[in-house]
VEXDREN-2710 file (C-alpha; in Angstrom, 1 decimal):
% VEXDREN-2710
k/r/px/py/pz
1/MET/5.9/14.6/-1.2
2/ALA/2.2/13.8/-0.9
3/PHE/0.3/13.1/-4.1
4/PRO/-3.2/14.4/-4.7
5/LEU/-5.5/11.6/-4.8
6/ARG/-7.1/12.8/-8.2
7/SER/-3.7/12.7/-9.9
8/SER/-2.9/9.4/-8.4
9/SER/-4.6/7.4/-11.0
10/PHE/-2.0/7.8/-13.5
11/LEU/0.5/6.9/-10.9
12/LEU/-0.6/3.5/-10.5
13/PRO/0.1/2.2/-13.9
14/LEU/3.3/4.2/-14.0
15/LEU/4.6/2.7/-10.7
16/ILE/3.5/-0.8/-12.0
17/VAL/5.4/-0.3/-15.0
18/ILE/8.6/1.0/-13.4
19/THR/8.4/-1.8/-10.9
20/PHE/7.9/-4.6/-13.6
21/THR/10.7/-3.3/-15.8
22/THR/13.4/-2.1/-13.5
23/ALA/16.0/-5.1/-12.8
24/PRO/16.2/-6.1/-9.0
25/SER/19.5/-6.0/-7.2
26/SER/21.4/-9.5/-7.0
27/GLY/21.4/-11.1/-3.4
28/ASN/19.3/-13.5/-1.1
29/PRO/16.1/-11.8/0.1
30/ASP/16.7/-13.8/3.3
31/LEU/19.9/-12.1/4.2
32/LYS/20.1/-8.9/6.4
33/VAL/18.7/-6.0/4.2
34/SER/21.7/-3.5/3.2
35/ASN/21.2/0.2/3.1
36/SER/21.8/0.2/-0.4
37/THR/18.8/-2.3/-1.2
38/ILE/16.3/-0.3/1.0
39/LYS/17.5/3.1/-0.9
40/ALA/17.0/1.0/-4.2
41/VAL/13.8/-0.1/-3.0
42/CYS/12.5/3.4/-2.0
43/SER/13.5/5.4/-5.0
44/LYS/10.9/3.6/-6.9
45/THR/7.9/4.1/-4.3
46/LEU/5.4/6.7/-4.3
47/ASN/6.9/8.2/-1.4
48/PRO/10.6/7.6/-1.1
49/PRO/11.2/9.7/2.3
50/PHE/8.1/7.7/4.0
51/CYS/9.6/4.5/2.7
52/LEU/13.0/5.1/4.0
53/ASP/11.8/6.2/7.4
54/LEU/9.7/3.2/7.5
55/LEU/12.2/0.5/6.2
56/HIS/15.2/2.0/8.6
57/PHE/12.9/1.9/11.4
58/TYR/12.3/-1.8/11.3
59/ALA/15.7/-2.6/9.6
60/ASP/17.4/-1.0/12.6
61/HIS/15.7/-3.7/15.0
62/PRO/18.1/-5.4/17.5
63/HIS/17.2/-8.5/15.5
64/GLU/18.6/-8.7/12.0
65/ARG/16.0/-8.1/9.2
66/SER/15.8/-9.5/5.9
67/LEU/14.1/-8.0/3.0
68/LYS/11.5/-10.6/3.0
69/ASP/11.2/-9.6/6.8
70/LEU/10.7/-6.0/6.1
71/ALA/7.9/-7.0/3.3
72/ARG/6.0/-9.4/5.8
73/ILE/6.1/-6.1/8.2
74/THR/5.4/-3.9/5.6
75/ILE/2.4/-6.3/4.4
76/CYS/0.8/-6.5/8.0
77/LEU/1.4/-2.7/8.3
78/ALA/-1.0/-2.3/5.0
79/HIS/-3.2/-5.1/6.2
80/SER/-4.0/-3.0/9.6
81/ASN/-4.1/0.2/7.8
82/ALA/-6.8/-1.4/5.5
83/THR/-8.8/-2.9/8.3
84/ALA/-8.9/0.2/10.3
85/THR/-10.0/2.4/7.2
86/ARG/-12.8/-0.4/6.4
87/ASP/-13.7/-0.1/10.3
88/LEU/-13.8/3.9/10.0
89/LEU/-15.8/3.8/6.7
90/HIS/-18.3/1.9/8.4
91/ARG/-18.7/4.3/11.3
92/LEU/-18.7/7.3/8.8
93/ILE/-21.8/5.5/7.1
94/GLN/-23.6/5.3/10.3
95/HIS/-23.0/8.9/11.4
96/THR/-23.0/10.9/8.2
97/ASP/-26.1/12.6/7.1
98/ASN/-24.9/14.0/3.8
99/PRO/-26.6/11.5/1.3
100/ARG/-23.6/12.1/-1.2
101/LEU/-21.2/11.4/1.3
102/LYS/-22.8/8.4/2.6
103/GLU/-23.1/7.1/-0.9
104/ARG/-19.1/7.6/-1.4
105/TYR/-18.6/6.2/1.9
106/THR/-20.6/3.1/1.1
107/SER/-18.9/2.4/-2.3
108/CYS/-15.2/3.2/-0.7
109/SER/-16.6/0.6/2.2
110/LYS/-16.8/-2.0/-0.7
111/ASN/-13.5/-0.9/-2.0
112/TYR/-11.8/-1.6/1.3
113/VAL/-13.5/-5.1/2.0
114/ASP/-11.6/-6.1/-1.2
115/SER/-8.6/-4.2/-0.2
116/VAL/-8.2/-6.3/3.0
117/GLY/-8.8/-9.6/1.3
118/ASP/-6.2/-8.4/-1.1
119/MET/-3.7/-7.8/1.9
120/GLU/-4.6/-11.3/3.2
121/GLN/-3.8/-12.9/0.0
122/ALA/-0.4/-10.9/0.0
123/LYS/0.5/-12.4/3.1
124/LYS/-0.4/-16.0/1.8
125/SER/1.6/-15.1/-1.6
126/LEU/4.6/-14.0/0.4
127/LYS/4.8/-17.1/2.7
128/SER/4.4/-19.5/-0.3
129/SER/7.0/-17.4/-2.3
130/ASN/4.4/-16.6/-4.9
131/LYS/6.1/-13.5/-6.5
132/ASN/3.1/-13.0/-9.3
133/GLY/0.3/-13.6/-6.6
134/LEU/2.0/-10.9/-4.3
135/ARG/2.0/-8.6/-7.0
136/ASP/-1.3/-9.2/-8.1
137/ALA/-2.6/-9.1/-4.5
138/VAL/-0.9/-5.8/-4.0
139/ALA/-1.7/-4.1/-7.4
140/GLY/-5.6/-5.0/-6.6
141/ALA/-5.4/-3.3/-3.2
142/MET/-3.8/-0.1/-4.9
143/GLY/-6.8/-0.1/-7.4
144/GLU/-9.4/-0.5/-4.8
145/VAL/-7.8/2.2/-2.8
146/ASN/-7.5/4.3/-6.0
147/ALA/-11.0/3.9/-6.8
148/CYS/-12.2/5.1/-3.3
149/GLY/-9.8/8.2/-3.6
150/GLU/-11.0/9.2/-7.0
151/SER/-14.8/9.0/-5.7
152/PHE/-14.1/12.1/-3.5
153/GLY/-12.8/14.2/-6.9
154/GLN/-16.2/16.4/-6.5
155/PRO/-17.7/18.1/-3.8
156/PRO/-18.6/17.9/-1.2
157/ALA/-15.2/17.6/0.4
158/ASP/-14.6/14.6/2.9
159/PRO/-14.0/16.0/6.3
160/SER/-12.7/12.6/7.8
161/THR/-9.3/11.2/8.2
162/LEU/-10.2/9.2/5.0
163/PRO/-7.7/10.9/2.6
164/LYS/-4.9/10.3/4.8
165/SER/-5.8/6.8/5.3
166/ASN/-5.8/5.9/1.7
167/GLN/-2.7/7.9/0.9
168/LYS/-1.0/5.9/3.7
169/LEU/-2.3/2.7/2.3
170/LEU/-1.3/3.6/-1.2
171/HIS/2.5/4.4/0.0
172/LEU/2.6/1.2/1.9
173/CYS/1.3/-1.0/-1.2
174/SER/4.1/0.8/-3.5
175/ILE/6.5/0.0/-1.1
176/ILE/5.4/-3.8/-1.1
177/LEU/5.1/-3.7/-5.0
178/VAL/8.7/-2.6/-5.5
179/MET/10.0/-4.8/-2.8
180/SER/8.4/-7.8/-4.7
181/LYS/10.7/-7.3/-7.8
182/PHE/13.5/-7.7/-5.0
183/LEU/12.0/-10.8/-3.6
184/LEU/11.6/-14.7/-4.4
END
């Protein structure tokens, strides 16, 4: 189920509360991830079907995958999405004649520059097993994406693929945020 961007502003605090107050499963995050762990993680994300499809796709790889491996892959996907969206925004700024859209794209571009930096920090935090750093970086990225999405609550509507990119990055970040509770 997709969530409209305008109503996602209340979802971020809710997701953070659920993530930080739910007890993680016991187990070693470096062991092959089980289906029950994937289901437990995905049930707490913004889009459980998206999460299940994504994690099962990468968990069913010929090489055994640990939860930490899946977190690293998901962070790389989120970083790639944030980078591609930042680049899309730069193109939209250059080719948009509507001054209101140009202003919003410019604001979102700044959000996405920060979001890319947050995802780079998330990679470093996962590698160094810094659980709080990982959570802070991913929550920061989600906040930036939320801020971008909320700027489009009023007309004119955004005719680009930006809303879909925002949603995808929110979904990826929610997976990482929930995984962080099970890791480290």
